[in-house]
Backbone as a chain_set.jsonl record, in Angstrom:
{"seq": "XXXXXXXXXXXXXXXXXXXXXXXXXXXXXXXXXXXXXXXXXXXXXXXXXXXXXXXXXXXXXXXXXXXXXXXXXXXXXXXXXXXXXXXXXXXXXXXXXXXXXXXXXXXXXXXXXXXXXXXXXXXXXXXXXXXXXXXXXXXXXXXXXXXXXXXXX", "coords": {"N": [[13.166, -25.91, -8.46], [12.462, -22.872, -7.343], [13.212, -19.905, -8.161], [12.213, -17.412, -8.245], [9.237, -15.365, -7.951], [6.033, -14.056, -8.973], [3.512, -11.773, -7.914], [0.253, -10.424, -7.055], [-0.095, -6.947, -6.422], [-2.201, -5.611, -5.362], [-3.332, -6.455, -2.934], [-1.48, -5.82, -1.059], [-0.295, -3.885, 1.566], [0.985, -0.669, 1.103], [3.0, 0.127, 2.906], [4.189, -2.255, 3.604], [5.493, -2.935, 1.228], [7.313, -0.846, 1.169], [9.219, -1.66, 2.988], [10.939, -3.219, 1.59], [11.499, -2.125, -0.898], [12.786, 0.746, -2.6], [11.209, 3.615, -4.064], [12.027, 3.779, -6.756], [13.061, 1.193, -7.194], [10.755, -0.283, -6.814], [9.148, 0.512, -8.994], [10.702, -0.527, -11.038], [10.55, -3.291, -10.558], [7.855, -3.737, -10.758], [5.311, -5.107, -12.701], [2.862, -4.24, -14.43], [-0.007, -4.946, -12.67], [1.373, -6.532, -10.99], [4.137, -7.721, -8.978], [7.518, -8.677, -9.136], [9.721, -10.867, -7.461], [12.938, -11.992, -6.742], [15.168, -14.557, -5.638], [17.862, -13.909, -5.755], [18.031, -11.146, -5.567], [19.014, -8.104, -3.781], [17.695, -7.925, -1.241], [15.813, -10.333, -0.798], [12.343, -11.286, -0.732], [9.175, -12.69, 0.308], [5.642, -12.899, -0.22], [3.179, -13.486, 2.29], [0.208, -15.006, 3.177], [-1.747, -13.933, 5.717], [-3.908, -13.833, 8.653], [-4.533, -11.087, 9.111], [-4.067, -9.979, 6.663], [-2.036, -9.808, 3.644], [1.351, -10.141, 4.241], [4.799, -9.177, 3.986], [7.836, -10.967, 4.052], [11.302, -11.587, 4.759], [13.043, -13.653, 2.494], [14.26, -16.694, 3.067], [17.725, -17.323, 3.94], [20.824, -15.805, 3.588], [22.936, -15.072, 5.017], [25.983, -15.718, 6.295], [26.714, -15.665, 8.963], [24.452, -16.121, 10.448], [22.443, -18.492, 12.246], [20.344, -19.645, 10.977], [19.086, -21.856, 8.384], [21.005, -21.782, 5.42], [19.693, -21.025, 2.808], [16.951, -20.732, 0.475], [14.936, -22.437, 0.404], [13.003, -25.226, 1.549], [13.216, -28.589, 1.881], [10.547, -30.797, 1.519], [10.783, -33.391, 2.453], [12.803, -33.151, 4.397], [11.542, -31.536, 6.248], [9.468, -33.229, 7.062], [11.048, -35.215, 8.177], [11.842, -34.007, 10.472], [13.987, -32.238, 10.605], [13.742, -29.496, 10.625], [12.489, -28.933, 12.946], [13.614, -27.658, 15.214], [13.259, -25.035, 14.717], [10.592, -24.629, 14.903], [8.703, -24.702, 12.588], [6.16, -23.001, 10.78], [3.466, -23.741, 8.765], [2.766, -22.041, 5.77], [0.967, -20.035, 3.349], [1.875, -18.927, 0.237], [0.938, -16.383, -1.708], [1.304, -16.564, -4.735], [1.407, -15.813, -8.252], [2.878, -16.599, -10.426], [5.744, -18.672, -10.943], [9.347, -18.845, -11.119], [12.029, -20.436, -12.648], [15.131, -21.695, -13.738], [15.268, -19.927, -15.947], [12.672, -19.941, -16.898], [9.2, -19.228, -16.814], [6.319, -20.225, -14.944], [2.887, -20.944, -14.219], [1.301, -20.463, -11.054], [-1.412, -20.878, -9.904], [-2.822, -21.239, -7.49], [-1.102, -20.437, -5.604], [1.809, -21.061, -3.515], [3.259, -23.475, -1.244], [4.815, -22.802, 1.829], [7.158, -22.338, 4.559], [7.293, -20.628, 7.666], [9.695, -19.393, 9.819], [11.193, -18.67, 13.002], [13.958, -17.293, 14.597], [15.431, -16.224, 17.367], [15.42, -12.818, 16.987], [14.865, -12.906, 14.303], [12.792, -13.447, 11.543], [11.949, -15.591, 8.979], [11.005, -16.781, 5.71], [10.56, -19.727, 3.784], [10.416, -21.451, 0.69], [8.668, -24.424, 0.192], [9.843, -27.432, -1.17], [9.667, -30.298, -3.343], [10.475, -33.53, -4.735], [10.879, -33.257, -8.204], [8.208, -33.709, -10.531], [7.732, -35.607, -13.578], [6.886, -33.841, -15.649], [7.696, -31.271, -14.736], [10.45, -31.659, -14.542], [11.082, -32.237, -17.238], [10.136, -29.907, -18.609], [11.035, -27.642, -17.167], [13.523, -28.308, -16.151], [14.708, -28.856, -13.702], [15.476, -30.797, -10.782], [14.039, -30.495, -8.466], [10.931, -29.195, -7.287], [8.568, -26.55, -6.524], [6.078, -26.866, -3.924], [2.811, -27.021, -4.781], [0.097, -26.187, -7.039], [0.938, -26.356, -10.41], [1.07, -24.842, -13.559], [2.095, -25.108, -16.82], [3.435, -22.856, -19.212]], "CA": [[12.953, -25.217, -7.194], [11.672, -21.69, -7.651], [14.146, -18.822, -7.847], [11.488, -16.15, -8.224], [7.782, -15.433, -8.077], [5.326, -12.798, -9.162], [2.282, -11.754, -7.132], [-0.552, -9.2, -7.158], [0.221, -5.931, -5.414], [-3.438, -4.991, -4.881], [-3.628, -6.844, -1.556], [-0.338, -5.504, -0.209], [-0.227, -2.55, 2.137], [2.199, -0.011, 0.598], [4.04, 0.146, 3.944], [4.898, -3.538, 3.516], [6.404, -2.827, 0.085], [8.371, 0.113, 1.514], [10.251, -2.36, 3.759], [11.833, -3.945, 0.698], [11.753, -1.391, -2.129], [12.708, 2.189, -2.776], [10.213, 3.902, -5.105], [12.607, 3.434, -8.049], [13.131, -0.269, -7.28], [9.393, -0.776, -6.954], [8.719, 0.725, -10.373], [11.473, -1.452, -11.873], [10.068, -4.652, -10.323], [6.424, -3.807, -11.031], [4.901, -5.524, -14.047], [1.411, -4.022, -14.416], [-0.532, -5.049, -11.302], [2.153, -7.563, -10.32], [5.511, -7.45, -8.578], [8.38, -9.851, -9.18], [10.792, -10.931, -6.478], [13.868, -13.08, -7.054], [16.007, -14.879, -4.492], [19.19, -13.316, -5.893], [18.073, -9.697, -5.357], [19.708, -7.698, -2.552], [16.913, -8.268, -0.055], [14.672, -11.092, -1.317], [11.199, -11.414, 0.168], [8.015, -13.423, -0.192], [4.37, -12.546, 0.41], [2.579, -14.546, 3.098], [-1.187, -14.728, 3.506], [-1.975, -14.031, 7.157], [-5.277, -13.417, 8.981], [-4.71, -9.638, 8.995], [-3.752, -9.581, 5.29], [-0.77, -10.3, 3.11], [2.554, -9.495, 4.776], [6.031, -9.539, 3.296], [8.91, -11.421, 4.935], [12.549, -11.931, 4.086], [13.042, -14.988, 1.899], [15.413, -17.529, 3.383], [18.881, -16.771, 4.637], [22.11, -15.841, 2.874], [23.906, -14.523, 5.963], [26.829, -16.81, 6.814], [26.83, -15.559, 10.421], [23.189, -16.522, 11.058], [22.26, -19.927, 12.476], [19.259, -20.134, 10.132], [19.561, -22.569, 7.195], [21.483, -20.876, 4.375], [18.975, -21.396, 1.598], [15.637, -20.114, 0.367], [14.01, -23.531, 0.183], [12.971, -26.295, 2.555], [12.75, -29.85, 1.296], [9.427, -31.403, 2.231], [11.279, -34.588, 3.137], [13.548, -32.769, 5.607], [10.538, -31.058, 7.22], [8.815, -34.435, 7.576], [12.034, -35.944, 8.988], [12.068, -33.277, 11.713], [15.217, -31.44, 10.586], [13.405, -28.086, 10.842], [11.732, -28.829, 14.201], [14.255, -26.734, 16.163], [12.789, -23.688, 14.38], [9.138, -24.625, 15.011], [8.188, -24.161, 11.334], [4.723, -22.814, 10.619], [3.077, -23.85, 7.361], [2.198, -20.794, 5.259], [0.565, -19.991, 1.957], [2.516, -17.838, -0.497], [-0.024, -16.085, -2.779], [2.011, -16.254, -5.978], [0.716, -16.023, -9.527], [3.826, -17.271, -11.3], [7.042, -19.048, -10.403], [10.427, -18.706, -12.082], [13.135, -21.354, -12.4], [15.9, -22.055, -14.932], [14.907, -18.983, -17.011], [11.328, -20.243, -17.396], [8.071, -18.883, -15.947], [5.197, -21.158, -14.906], [1.778, -20.417, -13.415], [1.026, -21.062, -9.74], [-2.7, -20.214, -9.678], [-3.294, -21.356, -6.103], [-0.001, -20.074, -4.724], [2.778, -22.097, -3.151], [3.397, -23.792, 0.168], [6.08, -22.406, 2.43], [7.211, -22.37, 6.019], [7.803, -19.425, 8.321], [10.449, -19.764, 11.012], [11.707, -17.56, 13.799], [15.136, -17.601, 15.4], [15.674, -14.989, 18.118], [14.637, -11.705, 16.446], [14.781, -13.059, 12.849], [11.715, -14.239, 10.958], [12.225, -15.858, 7.571], [10.133, -17.742, 5.045], [11.215, -20.61, 2.836], [9.507, -22.18, -0.187], [8.779, -25.876, 0.36], [10.039, -28.137, -2.442], [9.59, -31.753, -3.374], [11.098, -34.09, -5.934], [10.152, -32.826, -9.399], [7.528, -34.714, -11.34], [8.289, -35.723, -14.922], [6.587, -32.626, -16.421], [8.564, -30.191, -14.282], [11.814, -32.015, -14.92], [11.217, -32.098, -18.69], [9.858, -28.559, -19.103], [11.798, -26.614, -16.454], [14.898, -28.787, -16.121], [15.243, -28.929, -12.337], [15.03, -32.022, -10.117], [13.189, -30.118, -7.33], [9.871, -28.274, -7.678], [7.829, -26.03, -5.38], [4.834, -27.551, -3.603], [1.668, -26.222, -5.207], [-0.373, -26.5, -8.381], [1.769, -25.698, -11.416], [0.604, -24.907, -14.947], [3.203, -24.706, -17.68], [3.054, -21.995, -20.337]], "C": [[12.007, -24.055, -7.463], [12.517, -20.502, -7.216], [13.469, -17.464, -7.809], [10.004, -16.389, -8.326], [7.269, -14.069, -8.497], [4.026, -12.913, -8.377], [1.569, -10.426, -7.333], [-0.141, -8.216, -6.071], [-1.031, -5.335, -4.788], [-3.712, -5.271, -3.406], [-2.532, -6.454, -0.575], [-0.426, -4.064, 0.273], [1.056, -1.89, 1.636], [3.331, 0.063, 1.626], [4.832, -1.15, 3.961], [5.922, -3.48, 2.374], [7.563, -1.893, 0.389], [9.498, -0.538, 2.314], [11.315, -2.97, 2.843], [12.233, -3.178, -0.556], [11.867, 0.102, -1.892], [11.662, 2.403, -3.871], [10.745, 3.497, -6.495], [12.674, 1.911, -8.241], [11.739, -0.853, -7.514], [8.922, -0.634, -8.402], [9.447, -0.215, -11.335], [10.932, -2.879, -11.758], [8.599, -4.833, -10.697], [6.183, -4.171, -12.496], [3.379, -5.422, -14.095], [0.919, -4.041, -12.979], [0.209, -6.115, -10.493], [3.543, -7.046, -9.954], [6.276, -8.759, -8.69], [9.426, -9.745, -8.081], [11.635, -12.165, -6.78], [14.791, -13.312, -5.863], [17.373, -14.205, -4.575], [19.202, -11.794, -5.718], [18.69, -9.377, -3.999], [18.98, -8.127, -1.287], [15.667, -9.033, -0.513], [13.572, -11.243, -0.259], [10.113, -12.23, -0.499], [6.762, -12.899, 0.495], [3.826, -13.754, 1.168], [1.164, -14.124, 3.446], [-1.386, -14.981, 4.991], [-3.371, -13.521, 7.47], [-5.531, -11.912, 8.81], [-4.386, -9.103, 7.603], [-2.409, -10.127, 4.857], [0.371, -9.461, 3.671], [3.757, -9.973, 3.97], [7.105, -9.884, 4.325], [10.16, -11.691, 4.113], [12.522, -13.4, 3.682], [14.349, -15.685, 2.239], [16.526, -16.78, 4.084], [20.124, -16.915, 3.761], [23.23, -15.304, 3.757], [24.703, -15.669, 6.582], [26.917, -16.821, 8.337], [25.567, -16.029, 11.144], [23.131, -18.041, 11.213], [21.145, -20.514, 11.615], [19.826, -20.878, 8.918], [19.869, -21.594, 6.057], [20.951, -21.315, 3.018], [17.682, -20.597, 1.55], [14.537, -21.152, 0.265], [14.117, -24.562, 1.302], [12.424, -27.548, 1.88], [11.636, -30.428, 2.159], [9.898, -32.605, 3.034], [12.033, -34.236, 4.422], [12.613, -32.194, 6.671], [9.881, -32.264, 7.879], [9.745, -35.255, 8.458], [12.38, -35.214, 10.281], [13.309, -32.401, 11.73], [14.974, -29.944, 10.799], [12.718, -27.87, 12.195], [12.316, -27.819, 15.18], [13.833, -25.286, 15.905], [11.272, -23.562, 14.465], [8.485, -24.057, 13.745], [6.666, -24.106, 11.292], [4.406, -22.889, 9.129], [2.395, -22.55, 6.946], [1.763, -20.975, 3.813], [1.171, -18.743, 1.342], [1.62, -17.532, -1.702], [0.657, -15.641, -4.075], [1.099, -16.494, -7.174], [1.564, -16.856, -10.473], [5.077, -17.628, -10.5], [8.077, -18.957, -11.51], [11.563, -19.642, -11.687], [13.808, -21.676, -13.727], [15.473, -21.236, -16.16], [13.547, -19.262, -17.646], [10.284, -19.852, -16.347], [7.01, -19.966, -16.04], [4.14, -20.589, -13.975], [1.635, -21.197, -12.114], [-0.309, -20.484, -9.262], [-3.253, -20.286, -8.259], [-2.204, -20.969, -5.104], [0.882, -21.27, -4.432], [2.781, -22.316, -1.647], [4.782, -23.355, 0.649], [6.057, -22.666, 3.918], [7.763, -21.028, 6.505], [8.477, -19.882, 9.603], [10.918, -18.501, 11.73], [12.882, -18.067, 14.62], [15.57, -16.299, 16.059], [14.824, -13.87, 17.513], [14.482, -11.789, 14.926], [13.592, -13.928, 12.462], [12.014, -14.374, 9.477], [11.182, -16.823, 7.027], [10.942, -18.486, 3.984], [10.138, -21.268, 1.974], [9.745, -23.67, 0.009], [8.881, -26.513, -1.023], [9.911, -29.64, -2.247], [10.288, -32.237, -4.637], [10.232, -33.732, -7.136], [9.428, -33.991, -10.066], [8.113, -34.659, -12.759], [8.058, -34.452, -15.744], [7.509, -31.491, -16.033], [10.006, -30.446, -14.72], [12.034, -31.794, -16.425], [11.094, -30.651, -19.15], [10.714, -27.477, -18.453], [13.27, -27.022, -16.347], [15.527, -28.825, -14.742], [14.674, -30.163, -11.655], [14.199, -31.763, -8.864], [12.143, -29.131, -7.841], [9.156, -27.754, -6.441], [6.545, -26.827, -5.163], [3.685, -26.597, -3.894], [1.244, -26.655, -6.599], [0.438, -25.691, -9.388], [1.144, -25.925, -12.792], [1.721, -24.357, -15.811], [2.697, -23.894, -18.853], [3.308, -22.692, -21.654]], "O": [[10.841, -24.279, -7.788], [12.533, -20.138, -6.04], [14.073, -16.475, -7.391], [9.557, -17.463, -8.73], [7.969, -13.062, -8.393], [3.498, -14.009, -8.193], [2.178, -9.431, -7.725], [0.129, -8.609, -4.936], [-0.939, -4.626, -3.786], [-4.262, -4.423, -2.705], [-2.644, -6.731, 0.62], [-0.61, -3.141, -0.521], [2.124, -2.494, 1.732], [4.503, 0.06, 1.25], [6.017, -1.149, 4.294], [7.063, -3.914, 2.527], [8.679, -2.119, -0.079], [10.618, -0.026, 2.323], [12.447, -3.207, 3.265], [13.208, -3.542, -1.214], [11.133, 0.664, -1.079], [11.273, 1.444, -4.538], [10.006, 2.942, -7.307], [12.378, 1.405, -9.324], [11.563, -1.785, -8.298], [8.356, -1.571, -8.964], [8.872, -0.65, -12.333], [10.865, -3.596, -12.756], [8.15, -5.955, -10.928], [6.79, -3.599, -13.401], [2.682, -6.402, -13.832], [1.372, -3.245, -12.156], [-0.265, -6.548, -9.443], [4.048, -6.083, -10.531], [5.745, -9.824, -8.377], [9.949, -8.665, -7.807], [11.105, -13.245, -7.042], [15.153, -12.368, -5.161], [17.986, -13.955, -3.538], [20.278, -11.196, -5.718], [18.869, -10.265, -3.166], [19.602, -8.643, -0.359], [14.586, -8.452, -0.608], [13.842, -11.315, 0.94], [10.125, -12.437, -1.712], [6.81, -12.499, 1.658], [3.992, -14.897, 0.74], [0.941, -13.022, 3.948], [-1.215, -16.103, 5.467], [-3.971, -12.84, 6.638], [-6.624, -11.51, 8.409], [-4.426, -7.891, 7.386], [-1.731, -10.822, 5.614], [0.358, -8.233, 3.587], [3.727, -11.038, 3.353], [7.267, -9.193, 5.33], [10.083, -11.986, 2.92], [12.049, -14.264, 4.421], [15.413, -15.304, 1.752], [16.309, -15.754, 4.728], [20.431, -17.997, 3.262], [24.351, -15.106, 3.288], [24.15, -16.492, 7.311], [27.167, -17.867, 8.937], [25.617, -16.308, 12.342], [23.7, -18.779, 10.409], [21.005, -21.734, 11.527], [20.929, -20.567, 8.468], [19.081, -20.692, 5.772], [21.666, -21.895, 2.201], [17.362, -19.869, 2.489], [13.367, -20.823, 0.07], [15.171, -24.743, 1.912], [11.303, -27.555, 1.372], [11.77, -30.533, 3.378], [9.46, -32.813, 4.166], [11.916, -34.943, 5.423], [12.866, -32.349, 7.866], [9.75, -32.319, 9.102], [9.289, -35.921, 9.388], [13.131, -35.74, 11.103], [13.656, -31.864, 12.782], [15.906, -29.207, 11.12], [12.399, -26.734, 12.547], [11.562, -27.179, 15.913], [14.02, -24.416, 16.757], [10.718, -22.512, 14.139], [7.788, -23.045, 13.813], [5.981, -25.038, 11.712], [5.012, -22.181, 8.326], [1.554, -22.02, 7.672], [2.141, -21.937, 3.146], [1.004, -17.639, 1.858], [1.548, -18.34, -2.629], [0.583, -14.473, -4.455], [0.149, -17.275, -7.11], [1.059, -17.698, -11.216], [5.416, -16.97, -9.516], [7.739, -18.989, -12.693], [12.006, -19.645, -10.539], [13.13, -21.906, -14.729], [15.334, -21.77, -17.26], [13.295, -18.873, -18.786], [10.457, -20.106, -15.155], [6.822, -20.563, -17.1], [4.456, -19.839, -13.051], [1.818, -22.414, -12.072], [-0.338, -19.691, -8.322], [-4.079, -19.456, -7.878], [-2.368, -21.153, -3.898], [0.728, -22.341, -5.018], [2.359, -21.452, -0.878], [5.782, -23.525, -0.049], [5.068, -23.151, 4.468], [8.583, -20.392, 5.843], [7.911, -20.655, 10.376], [11.021, -17.424, 11.143], [12.815, -19.122, 15.25], [16.025, -15.377, 15.382], [13.598, -13.975, 17.529], [14.01, -10.832, 14.312], [13.414, -15.021, 13.0], [12.299, -13.386, 8.801], [10.56, -17.579, 7.774], [11.87, -17.947, 3.382], [9.065, -21.606, 2.474], [10.888, -24.128, -0.007], [8.115, -26.185, -1.93], [10.032, -30.164, -1.14], [10.647, -31.439, -5.502], [9.011, -33.881, -7.099], [9.952, -35.101, -10.157], [8.893, -33.764, -13.084], [8.957, -34.028, -16.47], [8.053, -30.812, -16.904], [10.687, -29.544, -15.209], [13.051, -31.232, -16.831], [11.869, -30.209, -19.998], [11.081, -26.501, -19.108], [14.159, -26.176, -16.442], [16.752, -28.825, -14.621], [13.531, -30.543, -11.907], [13.701, -32.71, -8.254], [12.43, -28.324, -8.725], [9.131, -28.432, -5.414], [5.992, -27.394, -6.105], [3.602, -25.509, -3.325], [1.956, -27.408, -7.263], [0.602, -24.481, -9.231], [0.746, -27.037, -13.141], [2.232, -23.266, -15.56], [1.652, -24.204, -19.425], [3.049, -22.122, -22.714]]}, "num_chains": 1, "name": "protein.A"}
């Protein structure tokens, strides 16, 4: 799948980062000119490339009371089967540099594919996954992989 990503902070408006980080948290997550975000953090988020620049959105849903799918990932097959249609999913590009899964980092030089959904006043983004190819399965150890170009370290 992809439990975390890293991305460049140069293109992010500091006000966007302030929505998700205190100054101390930001310095902890910052790795040089990159920021890491993991799905298990308190308020996970993903960057999304939009016409007005890169914006940050909450990653998936972990709120049991919300009607949104309780996950951070959307299977490509379920999108194609129409299971997400009730949320009018919009295809997005997540400008990631690296992905993280099963304690292993891998490069995502062209970013990853995701979807952005809206339900009432909630907007969330999900990483799109597909069945893992043999390389991902052997090197990372997961049967699902994010949609995008992947280079293994």
